[in-house]
N, C-alpha and C positions, 0 to 999 in steps of 0.2 A: 315698543316691544324691545326688550333687551335680550342679548344672547347672540348665538352665532348666525342667525338668519335675520338680524335686525335690518329693516329696510326692505324685506321681502314680503310681498302682499299677494296672496293667491285669490283670484276672483274667477267665478265660473264663466265659461265661454258662452256668449249669448246664443240662444237656440237657433236663430236664423242665420248664424255665421257658419259657413262651410269650414270644416276642420278635417285634418287627416285622421285624428283619433278623437271620436266623439266623447270619450270619457276623460279626456285631458283637461287640465286646468291651465289657465294663463297666470303668469306671475309678472309683476312689475318690480324690478329692482331699480329704484330711482327712476330713470327714464328708459331702461332696457326691458323689453318684453321677452319672456322665455316660456316655453311649454314645460309643464311638469306632468310626467306620465308615470314614473316610478322612481324609487329612491336611487337606484343605480344611475339612471339617466340624468337625474338632477345633479348628482355629484359629478358625473362626467361633464355635464354642461357647465358646472361651476369652474372646472379646470379648463375647459375649452374656451370659456369667455373670461378667464381671469384677467386678461389685459383690459377688459371693460369694468369688471366688478371688483377687481383687486384680489391679490393672493390671500389676504386675510380671510375673505369670505370663502374662498375655495378650501383653505385648510380647515376652517371651522366646519364647513359642510362635511368634509371627510372625517374629522374627529367625531362629529355627531353620528355619522353613518357607522363608524367602527364601534360605537357604544351599544348599538342595538342590532343584533343578529346580522352581521355583515356576510354578504355572499360575494367573496372576492373574485371568484371565477366569473360570475355574472357581471361584476363591475368591469373586469378586464375585457370581457366580450362586448360590452356596450361601448367602452371607451375606445376600442380599436378603430372602428370606422369614423369616429369623431376626431381622430388624431390627438387624443388626450391621454393615451395609454402611457407614454413615456413620462409625462409630467406626473401622472397619478402614481406610477411605479416609484419615481424618485421621492414623492411625498410620503408614500407608504414606508419606504426604507427609512426615511428620517423619523417618522412618527413611531415606528416599531423598534428603533434602536435605543 
């Protein structure tokens, strides 16, 4: 798969496995596992884990998010407790300039 999320593979969580969010999906980025629950959380996680996945993936996820009905207030709200808000704000300033 080519594109900004190359290497990202979403698989359903097995039914017998206890999860915090039963409607969540698991994704494996190379050898890293991450939960995918909504678009804003996925972008915030990409920035939170950019030291593992790379900044290119984080910027690509943000660019793709901005192309389809972005909810920036919700993105900031989700990113704050994950300590990804400052990195996201800086990336937004760069992409919007």
